[in-house]
N, C-alpha and C positions, 0 to 999 in steps of 0.2 A: 504494500500500500504506500502511496505517496505521503508527503508531509501534510500534517494538519495545517500548519502555518504556511501561507503562500502556496496553496494547492494548485494543481493544474486542472482540476475539475471539482464540481461540488461533491461533498461527502454526505452520505446518507446516515442519519441518526434516528434513534427512537427515544421517546420519553414515556414515563409512567405517571399517571395521576391516580393516586391511591387514597381513598377516603376511609376514615374510621370515625363514625358518627359525623359531627360537623367539623372534623379536622382533616387536614390534607398532609401527606408526607412530603417533606422537603429535605434536600441535602445541601450542605454548604460546599461549594466547589473548591477543590484543592489545587487546581491548575487553570491556566489560561485556555480559552478566553473566559473572562468574567470570574477570575479567581477571587474567592472570598464571598461571592454573592450566593444567595439562596436560590435554588432551582428545583425542578422536578428531577427525580433520578432518571438516568439514561445515558446513552453513549452511542458510539458508532456501530453500524451493522458490519459484521465480518463477511468476507467473500464466501458465498455459498450458504449463508445463514438466513433463515426466514426472519421476517419482521417479528413474529411472535417469539421465536427462540431468542432473538436479540434482546427484546425487552425483558424477557425472563432472566437472561444471563446478566444484563446490566443491573437490574434491581437486586439480584442475589449478591453480585459483587459489591455494590455500593451500600446496601442496607442489611444484608443477611436474610431478607425475606424471600420466600417462594411465592410467586404470584401467577395468576392466570389473566392474560389479556382478554378483555371483554369486547372492546370496540375501539375504533379510531375516533378521537374527538377533535383533532386538529391536524392539519397539514400545512406547514409553513416553511419559509426559507429564512436563513440568517446570513447576511453578507456584512462582514465587518471589515472596515478599511483602516489602513494605518494613516499616519500623518501626511504621507505623500499621496493619499487616496488610492494606493494599491490595495487589491483585495488580499487581506491578511487571512481571513477565514471565510469559507462559504459552505454552509450546511443546508441540506433539505431534511426537515424533521417531521416525523410522524409521531404524534402523541396519542397514547392509548389510555383509556380508562381500564384499570386493573383491579382485581380483587385479591386479597391476601389468602393464601392457602395454608401457610405455616411459616415457622422461622422465628428468630429472636432479633429484634431491631438492634443493630450495631453498625457504626460507620466502617467502611472498608474501601479498598480500591483507591481511587483518586479523590475521595471526599474527606473533608475534615470533620463533619458532624452530620447527623440525620435526626430528624424529630418530627412528630406530628404537631401541626400548628392550627389553631382555630381558623377557619376560612375567613371569618370577619376580622382577623388580625393581620392579614397579609399586607395591607398598605403600610404597616409599621416596619416592614423588613426591607432590607436591601436585596431586591429580587432581580434576577436576570430579566431582560426585556421580554415581554409577552407572557411571563409565567402567570400573572394574576388573571389575564384573560383566558388562558387555557384552562385554568382551574374553574373559572366561571362556566365555561362551555361544558366541561366535564360534569360539573354539578348539575347543570340543566339536563345533560344527556342521561345521567344516571337515573333521573326521575321519569324519563319517558319510556314508552314501550314501542316496539316495532322491530323490524329485521335489522341486524347489525350491518354496519358498513364494511367491517373487516370480516373476512371468512378465509381462514387458513387453508381450507380445502379447495378453493378456487384456483 
């Protein structure tokens, strides 16, 4: 895989929105981009890995939890430029609503901390761009019924 910084093409990543009552799981990023900011757990998809497998692996590595992806709640891109306006990072991200299957919450991988935060307290945190809106969308999505957008069997 090429470099994350100054890539020659967009990199595909996944994120997980995981609720526990009126709280959402956040991780504090341990490396760039957005080092020190709070975000949803997630990371890059490996070559040959399905989106579902990628989100399960990333959540396990970063939080110690085993999850099941329920559905896609957001698809977005992140293009971050340096001071000379060169593309420093370019990600295409798919965020999933996930449910916890098992595990004990503990930070791991490239995160400094992980914790459940009340949904109504998000505005008081230093969040990565778009995190609060993805959580809102996932919250609305979790309360609706209908066929899922994501189907690993297709």
